[in-house]
C-alpha positions as CSV (number, residue, x, y, z in Angstrom):
1,X,49.4,22.4,13.7
2,X,46.3,20.6,12.4
3,X,48.5,17.7,11.1
4,X,50.1,17.3,14.6
5,X,46.6,17.5,16.1
6,X,45.3,14.7,13.9
7,X,48.5,12.7,14.5
8,X,48.0,12.6,18.3
9,X,44.3,11.7,18.0
10,X,44.9,9.0,15.5
11,X,47.7,7.6,17.6
12,X,45.4,7.3,20.6
13,X,42.7,5.6,18.6
14,X,45.3,3.2,17.3
15,X,46.7,2.4,20.8
16,X,43.2,1.3,21.9
17,X,43.7,-1.9,19.9
18,X,47.1,-2.7,21.4
19,X,47.7,-5.3,24.1
20,X,46.8,-4.1,27.6
21,X,50.3,-3.6,29.0
22,X,51.5,-1.7,26.0
23,X,48.3,0.2,25.6
24,X,48.3,1.5,29.2
25,X,52.0,2.5,29.2
26,X,51.8,4.2,25.8
27,X,48.6,6.1,26.6
28,X,50.0,7.3,29.9
29,X,52.8,9.0,28.0
30,X,50.6,10.3,25.1
31,X,48.0,11.8,27.4
32,X,50.6,14.1,28.8
33,X,51.5,15.3,25.3
34,X,47.9,16.0,24.2
35,X,46.3,19.5,24.7
36,X,42.8,20.2,26.0
37,X,41.1,20.1,22.5
38,X,42.8,16.7,21.7
39,X,41.7,15.3,25.0
40,X,38.2,16.5,24.5
41,X,38.0,14.5,21.2
42,X,39.6,11.3,22.4
43,X,38.1,11.1,25.9
44,X,34.6,9.6,24.9
45,X,36.4,7.1,22.7
46,X,38.7,6.0,25.5
47,X,35.8,5.7,28.0
48,X,33.7,3.7,25.5
49,X,36.6,1.4,24.7
50,X,37.3,0.8,28.4
51,X,33.8,-0.3,29.2
52,X,32.9,-1.9,25.9
53,X,30.1,0.6,25.2
54,X,28.2,0.0,22.0
55,X,28.7,-3.8,21.9
56,X,28.2,-4.3,25.6
57,X,31.4,-6.3,25.7
58,X,34.2,-6.9,28.1
59,X,36.1,-3.8,27.2
60,X,39.5,-3.7,28.8
61,X,38.7,-6.7,31.0
62,X,38.2,-4.9,34.3
63,X,35.5,-7.5,35.3
64,X,37.5,-10.5,34.1
65,X,41.1,-9.8,35.2
66,X,42.1,-11.0,38.7
67,X,45.3,-10.9,40.7
68,X,45.5,-14.7,40.5
69,X,44.9,-15.3,36.8
70,X,46.9,-12.3,35.4
71,X,48.9,-10.5,38.2
72,X,50.8,-8.2,35.8
73,X,47.7,-7.1,33.9
74,X,45.9,-6.6,37.2
75,X,48.5,-4.2,38.6
76,X,48.7,-2.3,35.3
77,X,45.0,-1.8,35.1
78,X,44.6,-0.9,38.7
79,X,47.3,1.8,38.6
80,X,45.8,3.2,35.3
81,X,42.3,3.6,36.8
82,X,43.2,4.4,40.4
83,X,41.8,7.8,41.8
84,X,45.2,9.4,41.2
85,X,45.9,7.5,38.0
86,X,46.1,8.7,34.3
87,X,42.4,8.3,33.6
88,X,41.4,10.7,36.4
89,X,44.2,13.1,35.5
90,X,42.4,13.5,32.1
91,X,39.1,14.0,33.8
92,X,40.5,16.8,36.0
93,X,42.2,18.5,33.1
94,X,39.0,18.6,31.1
95,X,37.1,20.2,34.0
96,X,39.0,23.5,33.7
97,X,37.2,24.6,30.6
98,X,33.8,23.2,31.8
99,X,33.7,20.9,28.8
100,X,30.5,18.7,28.6
101,X,29.9,15.2,27.2
102,X,26.5,13.9,26.4
103,X,25.0,10.5,27.1
104,X,21.6,9.6,25.6
105,X,18.9,8.3,27.9
106,X,18.8,5.1,25.8
107,X,22.3,4.2,27.1
108,X,21.1,4.4,30.7
109,X,19.7,1.4,32.6
110,X,16.0,0.9,32.3
111,X,15.0,2.0,35.8
112,X,17.1,5.3,35.6
113,X,15.6,6.2,32.3
114,X,12.1,5.6,33.7
115,X,13.0,7.6,36.8
116,X,14.0,10.6,34.7
117,X,11.1,10.3,32.2
118,X,8.5,10.1,35.0
119,X,10.0,13.0,37.0
120,X,10.9,10.9,40.1
121,X,14.5,12.2,40.1
122,X,16.3,14.2,42.8
123,X,17.3,17.8,42.4
124,X,20.9,16.6,41.7
125,X,19.9,15.8,38.1
126,X,18.2,19.1,37.4
127,X,21.2,20.8,35.9
128,X,22.4,17.7,34.0
129,X,19.4,17.6,31.5
130,X,19.4,18.4,27.9
131,X,15.8,19.2,27.1
132,X,14.1,19.1,23.7
133,X,12.4,22.5,23.7
134,X,9.7,21.4,21.2
135,X,8.6,18.2,23.0
136,X,9.6,19.5,26.4
137,X,11.3,16.1,27.3
138,X,14.7,15.2,28.5
139,X,16.7,13.6,25.7
140,X,20.2,13.3,27.2
141,X,22.4,14.1,30.1
142,X,25.2,16.7,29.8
143,X,28.0,15.7,32.1
144,X,31.5,16.9,32.9
145,X,34.4,14.5,32.3
146,X,34.4,13.2,35.9
147,X,30.7,12.5,35.9
148,X,30.9,11.0,32.4
149,X,33.5,8.4,33.5
150,X,31.9,7.6,36.9
151,X,28.5,7.0,35.3
152,X,29.9,4.7,32.7
153,X,31.9,2.9,35.5
154,X,28.6,2.3,37.3
155,X,26.7,1.1,34.2
156,X,29.5,-1.3,33.4
157,X,28.6,-3.4,36.5
158,X,25.1,-4.0,35.2
159,X,26.2,-5.7,32.0
160,X,25.5,-9.5,32.3
161,X,28.9,-10.6,31.3
162,X,28.4,-13.9,33.0
163,X,25.7,-14.7,30.4
164,X,27.3,-13.1,27.3
165,X,30.8,-14.4,28.1
166,X,30.8,-17.7,30.0
167,X,34.5,-17.4,30.6
168,X,33.6,-14.6,33.1
169,X,31.9,-17.2,35.3
170,X,35.4,-18.5,36.2
171,X,36.3,-15.3,38.0
172,X,33.0,-14.4,39.7
173,X,33.6,-16.1,43.0
174,X,34.7,-15.0,46.4
175,X,38.3,-16.2,45.9
176,X,38.8,-14.5,42.5
177,X,38.2,-10.8,42.9
178,X,38.6,-8.7,39.8
179,X,40.1,-5.3,39.1
180,X,36.6,-3.8,39.0
181,X,35.9,-5.1,42.6
182,X,39.1,-3.4,44.0
183,X,38.5,-0.2,42.0
184,X,35.0,0.0,43.4
185,X,36.3,-0.2,46.9
186,X,39.0,2.4,46.1
187,X,36.6,4.9,44.5
188,X,34.0,4.6,47.3
189,X,36.6,4.9,50.1
190,X,38.2,7.9,48.4
191,X,35.1,9.9,47.4
192,X,32.9,8.9,50.3
193,X,35.3,9.3,53.2
194,X,34.1,8.0,56.6
195,X,36.4,10.3,58.6
196,X,35.2,13.9,58.9
197,X,38.7,15.2,58.6
198,X,39.5,13.2,55.5
199,X,40.1,15.1,52.2
200,X,38.9,13.8,48.8
201,X,42.0,13.3,46.7
202,X,43.2,15.2,44.9
203,X,42.0,18.3,46.7
204,X,40.8,21.6,45.3
205,X,39.7,20.3,41.9
206,X,37.6,22.9,40.1
207,X,35.2,23.8,42.9
208,X,32.9,25.8,40.6
209,X,32.2,22.9,38.2
210,X,28.9,22.2,39.8
211,X,27.6,25.7,40.3
212,X,23.8,26.0,40.1
213,X,22.6,26.4,36.5
214,X,19.4,28.3,35.6
215,X,17.6,25.1,34.4
216,X,14.0,25.1,35.5
217,X,12.3,21.9,36.5
218,X,8.7,22.8,36.3
219,X,8.5,23.3,32.4
220,X,9.5,19.6,31.9
221,X,6.6,17.4,30.9
222,X,7.3,13.8,31.8
223,X,5.0,10.9,30.8
224,X,3.4,11.0,34.3
225,X,3.1,13.8,36.8
226,X,6.4,14.6,38.5
227,X,7.0,13.0,41.9
228,X,10.3,14.1,43.5
229,X,12.1,12.0,46.0
230,X,11.0,13.0,49.5
231,X,13.7,13.1,52.1
232,X,12.6,12.0,55.6
233,X,12.5,14.9,58.1
234,X,14.4,13.0,60.7
235,X,17.4,12.7,58.4
236,X,17.9,15.9,56.5
237,X,15.7,18.8,57.2
238,X,12.8,20.1,59.3
239,X,9.5,19.3,57.6
240,X,8.2,22.8,58.4
241,X,11.1,24.5,56.6
242,X,10.5,26.0,53.2
243,X,11.4,24.5,49.8
244,X,13.9,27.3,49.3
245,X,15.7,26.4,52.4
246,X,15.8,22.7,51.3
247,X,17.3,23.6,47.9
248,X,19.9,25.9,49.5
249,X,21.0,23.1,51.9
250,X,21.2,20.5,49.2
251,X,23.2,22.6,46.7
252,X,25.6,24.2,49.2
253,X,28.0,21.3,49.5
254,X,28.7,21.4,45.8
255,X,31.5,23.9,46.1
256,X,33.4,21.7,48.5
257,X,32.2,18.1,47.7
258,X,30.8,18.0,44.2
259,X,32.6,14.7,43.4
260,X,31.2,13.1,46.5
261,X,27.7,14.2,45.5
262,X,28.2,12.7,42.0
263,X,29.5,9.4,43.2
264,X,26.8,9.1,45.8
265,X,24.0,9.6,43.3
266,X,25.3,7.7,40.4
267,X,26.3,4.6,42.4
268,X,23.1,4.4,44.4
269,X,20.7,5.2,41.5
270,X,22.5,2.9,39.0
271,X,23.0,-0.1,41.2
272,X,20.1,-0.1,43.6
273,X,17.7,0.5,40.8
274,X,18.9,-2.6,39.0
275,X,15.9,-4.2,37.2
276,X,15.5,-7.7,38.7
277,X,12.1,-8.7,37.3
278,X,11.1,-12.1,35.8
279,X,12.0,-11.1,32.2
280,X,15.6,-10.0,32.9
281,X,18.7,-11.8,33.8
282,X,19.9,-12.0,37.4
283,X,23.0,-10.0,38.2
284,X,26.2,-11.7,38.8
285,X,27.6,-12.6,42.2
286,X,30.3,-10.0,41.7
287,X,27.6,-7.3,41.2
288,X,26.0,-8.2,44.5
289,X,29.5,-8.0,46.2
290,X,30.2,-4.6,44.9
291,X,26.7,-3.4,45.9
292,X,27.6,-4.6,49.4
293,X,30.8,-2.5,49.3
294,X,28.6,0.4,48.4
295,X,26.2,-0.3,51.3
296,X,29.0,-0.6,53.9
297,X,30.9,2.5,52.7
298,X,27.7,4.5,52.6
299,X,26.9,3.5,56.2
300,X,30.4,4.5,57.2
301,X,30.1,7.8,55.3
302,X,26.7,8.6,56.9
303,X,27.4,7.6,60.4
304,X,30.0,10.3,61.0
305,X,27.4,13.1,60.3
306,X,26.9,13.7,64.0
307,X,30.5,14.9,64.4
308,X,31.1,16.5,61.0
309,X,31.0,20.3,60.8
310,X,32.1,20.6,57.2
311,X,29.7,21.3,54.3
312,X,29.8,17.6,53.5
313,X,27.5,17.0,56.5
314,X,24.4,17.5,54.3
315,X,25.5,14.7,52.0
316,X,26.2,12.5,55.0
317,X,22.6,13.0,56.2
318,X,21.2,12.4,52.8
319,X,23.1,9.1,52.1
320,X,21.1,6.5,54.0
321,X,17.6,7.9,53.0
322,X,18.8,7.8,49.4
323,X,19.5,4.0,49.7
324,X,16.3,3.1,51.5
325,X,13.7,3.7,48.8
326,X,15.3,1.6,45.9
327,X,16.9,-1.0,48.2
328,X,13.8,-2.8,49.4
329,X,12.3,-3.7,45.9
330,X,15.8,-4.5,44.6
331,X,16.6,-6.9,47.5
332,X,13.2,-8.5,47.6
333,X,13.2,-9.3,43.9
334,X,16.8,-10.6,44.0
335,X,16.1,-12.8,47.0
336,X,13.0,-14.2,45.4
337,X,14.8,-15.2,42.2
338,X,18.2,-16.2,43.4
339,X,19.0,-19.9,43.2
340,X,19.2,-21.8,46.5
341,X,22.8,-22.8,46.4
342,X,25.9,-21.7,48.2
343,X,25.9,-18.4,46.2
344,X,22.7,-17.4,48.1
345,X,25.0,-16.4,51.0
346,X,26.2,-13.4,48.9
347,X,22.6,-12.0,48.8
348,X,22.1,-12.8,52.4
349,X,25.2,-10.9,53.5
350,X,24.2,-7.9,51.4
351,X,20.9,-7.7,53.4
352,X,22.7,-8.2,56.8
353,X,25.2,-5.5,56.0
354,X,22.4,-3.0,55.2
355,X,20.5,-3.7,58.4
356,X,23.6,-3.3,60.7
357,X,24.7,0.3,60.2
358,X,26.2,0.3,63.7
359,X,28.9,-2.1,62.5
360,X,30.2,0.7,60.3
361,X,29.9,3.6,62.7
362,X,32.7,6.1,63.0
363,X,33.9,6.1,66.5
364,X,37.5,6.5,67.8
365,X,37.0,3.9,70.5
366,X,35.4,1.5,68.0
367,X,38.7,1.3,66.1
368,X,40.3,-0.4,69.0
369,X,37.7,-3.1,69.4
370,X,37.3,-6.3,67.5
371,X,34.8,-5.9,64.6
372,X,33.2,-9.3,65.2
373,X,32.1,-8.1,68.7
374,X,30.1,-5.1,67.4
375,X,26.5,-5.5,68.2
376,X,23.3,-3.4,68.1
377,X,23.7,0.0,69.8
378,X,21.0,1.8,71.6
379,X,22.2,5.1,70.1
380,X,19.2,7.2,69.1
381,X,20.4,7.6,65.5
382,X,20.4,3.8,65.0
383,X,16.9,3.6,66.5
384,X,15.8,6.2,64.0
385,X,17.4,4.1,61.2
386,X,15.4,1.0,62.4
387,X,12.1,3.0,62.4
388,X,12.8,4.4,58.9
389,X,13.8,0.9,57.6
390,X,11.4,-1.3,59.6
391,X,10.1,-3.2,56.6
392,X,13.6,-4.0,55.4
393,X,14.1,-5.8,58.7
394,X,10.7,-7.4,59.1
395,X,9.3,-8.0,55.6
396,X,12.5,-9.4,54.2
397,X,12.8,-11.7,57.2
398,X,9.2,-12.9,56.5
399,X,10.0,-13.2,52.8
400,X,13.2,-15.1,53.2
401,X,12.0,-17.7,55.8
402,X,10.0,-19.8,53.3
403,X,13.2,-20.0,51.1
404,X,15.2,-21.1,54.2
405,X,12.7,-23.9,54.7
406,X,13.7,-25.3,51.4
407,X,17.4,-25.4,52.2
408,X,19.2,-28.7,52.9
409,X,20.4,-28.3,56.5
410,X,22.6,-31.4,56.2
411,X,25.0,-29.2,54.2
412,X,27.4,-27.0,56.2
413,X,27.3,-23.9,54.0
414,X,23.5,-23.8,54.3
415,X,23.8,-24.3,58.1
416,X,26.2,-21.4,58.3
417,X,23.7,-19.2,56.4
418,X,21.1,-20.0,59.0
419,X,23.6,-19.3,61.8
420,X,24.4,-15.9,60.3
421,X,20.8,-14.9,60.0
422,X,19.9,-15.9,63.6
423,X,23.1,-14.4,65.0
424,X,22.3,-11.0,63.5
425,X,18.7,-10.8,64.6
426,X,19.6,-12.1,68.1
427,X,21.8,-9.1,68.9
428,X,21.1,-7.7,72.4
429,X,18.1,-5.4,72.3
430,X,17.4,-5.7,68.5
431,X,14.4,-8.1,68.7
432,X,12.8,-6.0,71.4
433,X,13.3,-2.9,69.3
434,X,11.7,-4.4,66.2
435,X,8.8,-5.7,68.3
436,X,8.3,-2.2,69.8
437,X,8.5,-0.6,66.3
438,X,5.9,-3.0,64.9
439,X,3.5,-2.4,67.8
440,X,4.0,1.4,67.6
441,X,3.4,1.7,63.9
442,X,1.1,-1.2,63.3
443,X,-1.3,-3.6,65.0
444,X,-1.4,-2.3,68.5
445,X,-2.6,1.2,67.6
446,X,-4.9,0.4,64.7
447,X,-5.7,-3.3,65.5
448,X,-5.6,-4.0,61.7
449,X,-6.5,-7.5,60.5
450,X,-6.3,-7.1,56.8
451,X,-3.9,-5.9,54.2
452,X,-6.3,-3.2,53.2
453,X,-6.2,-1.7,56.7
454,X,-2.4,-2.0,56.8
455,X,-2.0,-0.2,53.5
456,X,-4.3,2.5,54.7
457,X,-2.2,3.0,57.8
458,X,1.0,3.0,55.8
459,X,-0.2,5.5,53.3
460,X,-1.4,7.7,56.0
461,X,1.9,7.6,57.7
462,X,3.5,8.7,54.4
463,X,1.2,11.7,54.1
464,X,2.6,13.1,57.3
465,X,6.0,13.3,55.7
466,X,7.7,10.9,58.1
467,X,8.0,7.6,56.1
468,X,7.8,6.6,52.5
469,X,6.0,3.3,52.9
470,X,4.0,3.6,49.7
471,X,7.2,3.7,47.6
472,X,8.1,0.3,48.9
473,X,5.6,-1.9,47.1
474,X,3.1,-2.9,49.8
475,X,0.8,-4.6,47.3
476,X,0.7,-7.8,49.4
477,X,0.2,-6.0,52.7
478,X,2.3,-6.0,55.8
479,X,2.9,-9.3,57.7
480,X,3.9,-8.6,61.3
481,X,7.2,-10.3,62.1
482,X,6.1,-11.1,65.6
483,X,2.5,-12.0,64.8
484,X,0.6,-15.2,65.2
485,X,1.1,-16.2,61.6
486,X,4.9,-15.9,61.9
487,X,4.9,-17.9,65.1
488,X,3.2,-20.8,63.3
489,X,5.7,-20.5,60.5
490,X,8.6,-20.5,63.0
491,X,7.2,-23.6,64.7
492,X,7.2,-25.5,61.4
493,X,10.6,-24.2,60.6
494,X,12.0,-25.4,63.9
495,X,10.5,-28.8,63.3
496,X,12.3,-28.9,59.9
497,X,15.6,-28.0,61.6
498,X,15.1,-30.5,64.3
499,X,14.5,-33.3,61.8
500,X,17.7,-32.4,59.9
501,X,19.7,-32.2,63.1
502,X,18.6,-35.7,64.2
503,X,19.2,-37.2,60.8
504,X,22.8,-35.8,60.8
505,X,23.4,-37.1,64.3
506,X,22.2,-40.6,63.3
507,X,24.5,-40.5,60.2
508,X,27.5,-39.4,62.2
509,X,27.0,-42.2,64.7
510,X,26.6,-44.8,61.9
511,X,29.6,-43.5,60.0
512,X,31.8,-43.3,63.1
513,X,30.9,-46.9,64.0
514,X,31.7,-48.0,60.4
515,X,35.1,-46.3,60.5
516,X,36.0,-47.8,63.9
517,X,35.1,-51.3,62.6
518,X,37.2,-50.8,59.5
519,X,40.1,-49.4,61.4
520,X,40.1,-52.5,63.8
521,X,40.4,-54.8,60.8
522,X,43.7,-53.2,59.7
523,X,47.0,-54.7,60.7
524,X,49.5,-52.8,62.8
525,X,51.7,-51.8,59.8
526,X,48.7,-50.6,57.9
527,X,47.5,-48.5,60.8
528,X,51.0,-46.9,61.1
529,X,51.1,-46.3,57.3
530,X,47.6,-44.6,57.3
531,X,48.5,-42.5,60.2
532,X,51.7,-41.2,58.6
533,X,50.3,-40.7,55.0
534,X,46.7,-39.8,56.0
535,X,44.9,-38.0,53.1
536,X,41.8,-35.8,53.4
537,X,39.4,-37.8,51.3
538,X,35.9,-36.5,50.4
539,X,34.3,-38.7,53.1
540,X,36.7,-37.6,55.8
541,X,36.2,-33.9,54.9
542,X,32.5,-34.3,54.8
543,X,32.6,-36.1,58.2
544,X,34.4,-33.2,59.8
545,X,31.8,-30.8,58.4
546,X,29.0,-32.9,59.6
547,X,30.3,-33.0,63.2
548,X,29.9,-29.2,63.3
549,X,26.3,-29.2,62.1
550,X,24.3,-30.5,65.1
551,X,25.7,-27.9,67.5
552,X,25.0,-25.0,65.1
553,X,21.5,-26.2,64.4
554,X,20.8,-26.7,68.1
555,X,22.0,-23.2,68.9
556,X,19.9,-21.8,66.0
557,X,16.7,-23.6,67.3
558,X,17.1,-22.3,70.8
559,X,17.7,-18.8,69.6
560,X,14.8,-18.7,67.2
561,X,12.5,-20.2,69.9
562,X,13.6,-17.6,72.4
563,X,13.1,-14.7,69.9
564,X,9.5,-15.7,68.9
565,X,8.4,-17.3,72.2
566,X,8.1,-20.7,70.6
567,X,8.9,-24.0,72.3
568,X,11.7,-26.0,70.6
569,X,10.1,-29.3,69.3
570,X,11.4,-32.6,70.6
571,X,11.1,-35.1,67.8
572,X,12.1,-38.7,68.4
573,X,13.5,-41.0,65.8
574,X,10.2,-42.8,65.3
575,X,8.3,-39.5,64.8
576,X,10.7,-38.4,62.1
577,X,9.5,-41.2,59.8
578,X,5.8,-40.7,60.6
579,X,5.2,-37.1,61.5
580,X,5.6,-35.8,57.9
581,X,3.9,-37.2,54.8
582,X,7.0,-36.0,52.8
583,X,9.3,-38.1,54.9
584,X,8.8,-41.4,53.2
585,X,12.4,-42.5,52.8
586,X,13.3,-44.3,56.0
587,X,16.7,-45.5,55.0
588,X,18.1,-42.0,54.5
589,X,21.9,-41.7,54.4
590,X,24.4,-39.0,53.7
591,X,26.7,-41.4,52.0
592,X,24.7,-44.3,50.6
593,X,23.9,-43.4,47.0
594,X,22.0,-46.6,46.2
595,X,18.6,-45.2,47.0
596,X,16.3,-44.6,44.1
597,X,13.9,-41.7,43.9
598,X,11.1,-41.4,41.3
599,X,11.5,-37.8,40.1
600,X,7.9,-37.7,38.9
601,X,6.6,-38.1,42.4
602,X,9.4,-36.5,44.4
603,X,8.7,-34.3,47.4
604,X,10.7,-31.4,48.7
605,X,11.8,-33.4,51.7
606,X,12.9,-36.3,49.5
607,X,14.8,-33.9,47.3
608,X,16.7,-32.6,50.4
609,X,17.6,-36.1,51.4
610,X,18.6,-37.0,47.8
611,X,20.8,-34.0,47.6
612,X,22.5,-35.1,50.8
613,X,23.3,-38.5,49.2
614,X,25.2,-37.0,46.3
615,X,28.9,-37.8,46.4
616,X,31.6,-35.9,44.7
617,X,33.3,-37.7,41.8
618,X,36.5,-35.8,41.6
619,X,40.0,-37.0,41.0
620,X,41.6,-37.0,44.6
621,X,44.7,-35.4,43.1
622,X,42.6,-32.4,42.1
623,X,41.0,-31.7,45.5
624,X,41.6,-28.2,46.9
625,X,44.9,-27.8,48.8
626,X,44.3,-28.6,52.5
627,X,45.7,-26.9,55.6
628,X,48.0,-29.8,56.4
629,X,49.7,-29.6,52.9
630,X,52.5,-27.5,51.5
631,X,50.9,-25.5,48.6
632,X,54.1,-25.2,46.7
633,X,54.9,-28.9,46.9
634,X,51.4,-29.9,46.0
635,X,51.6,-27.9,42.7
636,X,55.2,-29.1,42.0
637,X,54.4,-32.7,42.6
638,X,51.2,-32.6,40.6
639,X,53.1,-31.4,37.5
640,X,55.7,-34.1,38.1
641,X,53.0,-36.7,38.5
642,X,51.3,-35.6,35.2
643,X,54.5,-35.9,33.3
644,X,55.2,-39.3,34.7
645,X,51.6,-40.5,34.0
646,X,51.9,-39.2,30.4
647,X,55.2,-41.0,29.8
648,X,54.6,-44.3,31.6
649,X,50.8,-44.7,31.5
650,X,51.1,-48.1,29.8
651,X,53.5,-49.5,32.3
652,X,51.4,-48.2,35.2
653,X,48.3,-49.7,33.8
654,X,50.0,-53.1,33.3
655,X,51.4,-53.1,36.8
656,X,47.9,-52.3,38.2
657,X,46.3,-55.4,36.7
658,X,49.0,-57.8,37.7
659,X,48.1,-60.5,40.2
660,X,51.5,-61.0,41.8
661,X,53.3,-59.1,44.5
662,X,54.2,-56.3,42.0
663,X,50.5,-55.8,41.3
664,X,49.7,-55.6,45.1
665,X,52.4,-53.0,45.6
666,X,51.1,-51.0,42.6
667,X,47.6,-51.0,43.9
668,X,49.0,-49.5,47.2
669,X,51.0,-46.8,45.4
670,X,48.8,-45.8,42.4
671,X,45.2,-44.3,42.3
672,X,42.7,-46.8,40.9
673,X,40.6,-46.2,37.7
674,X,37.5,-44.1,38.2
675,X,35.0,-42.0,36.4
676,X,35.5,-38.3,37.1
677,X,32.4,-36.1,36.9
678,X,32.1,-32.3,37.0
679,X,29.8,-29.6,35.8
680,X,30.9,-27.4,32.9
681,X,29.3,-24.2,31.7
682,X,30.5,-23.6,28.1
683,X,27.4,-21.7,27.1
684,X,26.3,-20.3,30.4
685,X,24.3,-23.5,31.3
686,X,25.5,-26.4,33.5
687,X,26.4,-29.6,31.6
688,X,27.5,-32.8,33.4
689,X,30.8,-34.0,32.0
690,X,32.5,-37.3,32.5
691,X,36.0,-38.6,32.0
692,X,37.4,-42.2,32.4
693,X,40.6,-42.0,34.4
694,X,43.0,-45.0,34.2
695,X,45.4,-46.1,37.0
696,X,47.7,-43.2,37.7
697,X,50.5,-42.0,40.0
698,X,50.0,-39.2,42.4
699,X,52.9,-37.9,44.6
700,X,50.6,-35.6,46.5
701,X,50.9,-37.4,49.8
702,X,54.6,-36.4,49.9
703,X,53.4,-32.7,50.2
704,X,51.8,-33.3,53.6
705,X,53.5,-31.9,56.6
706,X,53.4,-35.3,58.3
707,X,55.4,-36.9,55.5
708,X,57.8,-34.0,55.4
709,X,58.3,-34.4,59.2
710,X,58.9,-38.1,58.7
711,X,61.5,-37.5,56.0
712,X,63.2,-34.8,58.0
713,X,63.6,-37.1,61.0
714,X,65.3,-39.7,58.8
715,X,67.6,-37.0,57.3
716,X,68.6,-35.9,60.7
717,X,69.3,-39.4,61.8
718,X,71.3,-40.1,58.6
719,X,73.3,-36.9,59.1
720,X,74.1,-37.8,62.8
721,X,75.1,-41.4,62.0
722,X,76.7,-41.1,58.6
723,X,77.3,-37.4,58.2
724,X,75.1,-37.2,55.1
725,X,71.4,-36.7,54.6
726,X,71.3,-39.0,51.5
727,X,71.6,-42.1,53.7
728,X,68.5,-40.8,55.7
729,X,66.5,-40.3,52.5
730,X,67.4,-43.7,51.2
731,X,66.5,-45.2,54.6
732,X,63.1,-43.4,54.5
733,X,62.4,-44.8,51.1
734,X,63.3,-48.3,52.1
735,X,61.1,-48.1,55.2
736,X,58.2,-46.8,53.1
737,X,58.6,-49.6,50.6
738,X,58.7,-52.1,53.5
739,X,55.5,-50.7,54.9
740,X,53.8,-50.9,51.5
741,X,55.0,-54.5,51.0
742,X,53.7,-55.6,54.4
743,X,50.4,-53.7,54.0
744,X,49.8,-55.6,50.7
745,X,49.1,-58.8,52.4
């Protein structure tokens, strides 16, 4: 029996080194053959292997595998770790005997370790501690199999894989979502159900696993005096109720919803307490996205509390107050350090999701409406949320505005970020509600004029048990969002937007006139050829984006001016060059890259203009697939072009440099020589790379729908006239060559 026991355990440990597909399939079979004692021995090893515990590595690749780069691996991993998959079946089998697994405090993130050591933990953790009786300190957590896996899953997201393994950078973008991303959404939707009548699957799993244990909290001696999380009275319990009643209400859902309780605490405490100080690495964009999933699902989970009559209602009421305390410092630190590039929109959307809980409200009628039309509701529970989270609305707005002033508003992604910010805060009734909340809890009642007075008021409010302002780092004082200082800031900000709008309009006019003059110089055949085989060049694509910018900026200026009672500035072209000392570059252009800037004396405004002058140096054959192109044909013709360039590169180059009619035709057919430039990140840092490209063939224009329509017309004509499509294809090729020949003169 012992020999058979060792054989199964050794076999599992051996399979952990197999390829992913074989590993998952074999483990699925072997797990069913193992008994409880064998599973108890191998479970920690499996979990540590999955998440790379010990060497802080990739593990099984949950954060590097995507549907696009490895579809078979993706499906196998997702099925293995799904809520009803093999890994959770092991967890539930190990619950029957109340088996515990320990995790040392050193393995926890810094902020969670600090929270436990200082006594600032919630009552949820009280029965999870292993206490050193001699030192009277917590040394580890004793977890059941489900909690052990979920906690490791949460910690895994905090590993900076984008720094340790630069290859992970290739998948951390919006279009390449990993297995971990989809598993997060699956776990949160399953264990934090938004519908009151939903059942956590699988149901009836060991309801006594989280029964209260006789572990006293008072004998613990943390490094500082214990300070337990205070739950706002408006959200969970009556402030006049006794502590005994509070504990009974908190623990009662465990019999029915202990998995929901664990998921709620572990995800919020691990992710929203992520340490984002100056000495630590920023989290990856993927981490911000999964935190946003947590925020949205927690809102959905909490918003159905008013119609929930199950024991889970206590957890629903507790969910949003749990997020509030750690979210403000996490978001403020992240926004302060995040680079001002297109990825900043990820952090912005995280904040906008948090401050709009009404978008995730559970309402039967809401399911029939369009999500994009959901705006601020005057429902009392949302007004209570705004009061409880006032600083996350106002102070983050005050904090983010100086960062927006440094954005280049000649770039469409940055303009869209401004549009999203203004659109959210301009929802009907929201500015008035924020102004009313500021006046009620700030300046109008106390007439404060200094940070000291503001902090005194905020701490006094906390002593009443209503709001936890002192936990939200008011070291710099409270800056009223609708005060005089912000009005002056908004005025300067509107001036910056107005200058950027006028510059874009000027450039659009200049570029349009240039294109019209160039088009008039073409002959009739060249015009027809360009119309049929039109390509989306970088300049054309940028021009389309620029045409959208002035209207969006104009709308944003009018909206901000109306919100803060500020007049929209009217700056003429002459004022743009003289009104600002930073605006010293009169010949600004979005396309002209001949301007020289001395980086030793460069100003922020000049840097914005210089960024706008940067032109992409990318091989046109490698541009993203456009909407007017057939994706399948683009890829097929690209591979065919590469093979032909590799085989006939000498002949193509010789034809390109000929001066006769063959050379003229070649210069119409082939792409010319160029220097391709791109940024590579082999060691986690950007490095500018260059490659000299010779004359080369690209068949990509045959993948456009216009060209396909042109060929189809000739095929139909050939079939009607000669009863064969081959004649039509040959005719189309002859017509094309004729156009090319005539356009060469």
